[in-house]
N, C-alpha and C positions, 0 to 999 in steps of 0.2 A: 329645568323647573318652570312648564309651561306657561302656568300661570302669570308669574314675575314676567317672562318673555311677553306675552301678551300687554302687559301694562307698560313696558318700554315701547312698544311699536304706537300704545295709543298715546302716549304722552307727547303733549306738543308744547307744555310747559315744565318747569322743573318740578320734578316731585316732591311733596312736603313728607318730612317724616312719619307722622300719624299715619299718612294714607299707605306711605309704603309699608309701616309695620303692622297694619291692620290685615295688609294682602297676605303677607310672609305668614302671619300668624294664621289666618285662615288654611292658608296653603301647609302648615305644620300641622295643625289639628288633622286634615285630610289624611295626613300618612302616618298618623298615630303619635306625634309627636308633639301630645299637649302638653306636659308639663314644661317645653320649652317655650310654646307659645305662651303660657301664664306668665314666665320670665320675661320675656320679649317685654308684652305688655304693661307688666308692672314697672318696668325700669324706663318705656316712656312715658307712662303717666308721672313717675316721679319728675323726670325733665322736664314737660310741659309744665306741671306744677309750680317748678323753679322759674319759668318763664312767663309764671301770672297767664295761664290759657293759651298763651300765644305759640302756634304752632312755628315749624322753621324748615326752610327749603334743606335738604339734605347736601344741597352743594354749599351751602352758606354754612355749614358745621365746622366750625374752626377751632383750632388750638386755644385758643382765648375763650372762647364761650365754654367748651368742656372745662377746661379749669376753674372759670368763674362756677360754673356747678358743682365740680369738685368742692370748692372752697366755699359754698354754699351749704351743701350736706356737711360738711364739717363743724361749720359755725350753727347750724342746725341740731347738733349732738349725734348725729349719725354716725354709727361705727365706722371703721375702717374698713372690716369686711364688708358690711351692708353698702358701701360707697362704691366698693371694690366690685361688689356683685353688680349693681347696676351699671356703673361703666364699664364693665365686661360684656354685658348685654346689648349695650348700646352700640358698641365698639364691631359685635358682631353683626348687629342689624346694618350699620354702614358697610362692614368688610362685604357684607352680601350683595348688597347695592352696588359695590364696586364691581364685582364678580358679574352682576348681570348688565353691566354698563350703562348704568343709569346714571353715574359719579365717577370723576376722577380723583384718584386717591390722592388725600391729602396729609395723611396720617394725623389727624386732626386728637389721637389718643397717646399719643408717642410720649407725653410729660406726665400723665397722670398714673397712679397708683393701682394697677390693676391685679394687685397678688392677693394673697392669704396670709393674713398675719396670724398669730399664735391666739387661739380663743382661750375665754374664762372658764374656769373645770367646769364640766358638764357632765362628771361622775360620782358617782357615790360608792361607799366602799362595802364591802361582804358584811358587817353589824347592821348597816342600815338596810341594805337588801333583807338582811333577816327580820328587822321591824317590820317591813311590807308584808313578807311572809305570814310572819304571827298575827298580824292585826286580825281581829275580828271583825270584817265586814258584812256577816251575814244577814245583817238587818238594813242593809244598806247597798241593794241591788247593784246602781249604776256606778259606786264607786269599787265595788267588787271587780265588775268587769273590767273596769280601767286597770285595776291592780292584776287582774289575770293577765290583761294584753299585755302589760309591762313585762311581766313575769315571763310570759311565754316568749317575748321579745330576746329579753335576757338570757333564760337559757336554750335558745335556736342561734346563739351567737350572734346576738344583737341583728334580729330580722329587723328591718325597716316596717313603719308603720303602713306605707302602701303596698308591702307585700302582704303583710298578715292580712290584711282585711280580703285580701283576693284569695287564700288559700280557701282549697276545698278539700274535702273530704278522698277526692281521687290522687290528691296530691303525695297521700301516704303509700307507699310501695314497698312492700317484703320489710316494712321495720324502719323505712327511711321516707323522710319528708324531702321530697322534689320538688323546686319551682325555679322558675326563671326572674332574677331581679330586673324590676322596673325600668330601673335607672339605666342598666347596662344591657341587658339580655343576659348576662349569667347565668348558667347553671347552677345552683345552688344544691348541695345533697347533704342533708343533716340526719344522723343518726336517732333514732327516737330512744330518747332516756324517759326512765321511770316518770320524772318531775314534768315532762312535757304531755304524757300519756295523761297524769292526772288531769291537766287541765283541761284537753281533748276531751276526754271522758265525761268530764261537768257539765258539757255544752253539747255531746254527742246527741240527746233528743228534744234539739230547740225548736228542728221543725225547718232549721235552714240549710240551707245547698252548701254554704261556707264552714269552714272549720271553726269559728269562732261568729258567735250573731253579732257581726258590727253594722254589716251592709244588709239591707231586707229585699234583695233582687229587683234594687230599683232599675229603671232605665236609663236614669243620669247616674251612672256610678261615681264619675268624677266628683257632682254636685255632692252625691251622699258622702262620698270618702272625706271631702273638704268639712262636713259638718262632722263628722264623726270623729274626726282628728281635733277639730277644735273641744268637741263635747267630752272625747277622753283625757284631754290634756288639763281641761277645766275641772274635773274630776281626780287627777293626779296631783294636781297643786294643792287641794284642799287635804289630801292623803299625806303629801309631803310636810305642809304647816302641822299636821295631827303628831306624826312623826320627829319632829322638832328639824327637819331640814332647813339649810339657811338659803338654800338655792331653790328656784323654782324646779319643780318635779314633772318632768313630760317625759314624752315617748321615747323621745331622741338620747334622753340620759341613759335608757336601759343598754342603747347601743355604743355610747361611749363607755358606760361603767365595764360593759365586757372585755373593752380593748382594755380598759385600766387595768383591770383585775389580772387579766392574761399576761400583763407586762408585768404585775406585780409579782406574778407566779414565774417570771422567768422563760416565757414562751416567746420563741423568736417571732420578730418584728414581720419576717418573710408567713409565718404560719398565720398570725392575728391579720394578716392582710389577704389571705387566700380566706380565712376564715369568714371575713368581712365582704368578702369580695368586691376586694378593691381590684382594680386594675393594674396599680402601680402600688409599690411601698411608700413611694412618696406621700401618699396621699394618706396612709396608716402613719406615718411620721407627725404629721401634723395633727392626728388623732393623740398620738403618745405624747407630744410636744406640749398639749394642752391640759396634760392629766395632772398626776401626781408628782413634786418634786422629790420626795423622800427618797428615793433611790440616790439621788445625786448629792443631798445633804448629808446622806449617811455615807457615800463616798468619800466626800469632802473631811468630815470629820475620821475618817480611817486616815486619810494622809494626815492630818492634822495629829491625830495620835502616834505619829511614828518620829515626832519630834520630842514624844516625852515631856519631861519637865521644863526643859528648854522655854517652850511658849510662856508656862507660868513665870518662869523669872525674868523673860522679858516683859511680861503684863504687870506683874510687880513694878519695873523698873519706868514702866510709861506712867503707871499710876505715880510714880514720887516724881516723876518730871510735871504732871499736870497739877498736882500740889501746890510744886515750886511756884 
């Protein structure tokens, strides 16, 4: 990493966190790792806000400071996963500085939580999906486009929004949709089904080089993507409320919903993992773990049914004890 090496050679004083993070983010953008640069920047921004705008020397970043930051996030009502997200990214920045020889390793993150907890349910069921499909949105073009994006994502095995916006007509070859995941670079190949083709045909004459008219051939694709995602989620939330959902409807829900329904159809986790483009099944299990507990509840009911009337007798006995 030549840029960081130059920074190390020029540094006569200890390097500050924001200075190093800015150089690192700039380097990452140059090698087309924009999303990583953005997550690093967000983490540093949160940490500096915790310090009331005061920067910190990397060599002074210790366990006590990191634990205080973690406690601050918790007291502020930040979720465990968001807190872990910030801490993981700060740790990555710190470890990169260690690799560059800027500081000595002191393991300041060793006592903080940097795992991933089960998330709240982000999936909808088949009946709710049918509500989206059957809702007439012909007089509200923006919400209709948002709904079509959501459904296209679901129909194509939960394709991420960042990948949908980049799809072009030449991504369709011999009846298959073929693209590389932005997050992992993995090649995804999906057979075009009739429901997908209907959405593709609907926007075929939009005069846009992209498969769906989300981006507008802008120079700053990244900025336009962020704005488009915000706009799409805004319209989806309106739609979600109208069909009676109690959770926010977003583009991410389509991905979780596909995994949830696939799991309920007894599709093996290995197959779901491949379909979602996950690098390992552990990531898929996190998806599944946060979905529907119905199968577990049904299994428990089945086990309890094996006791027959014995449990009822035991229940009656307990009731009599309570009455006494």
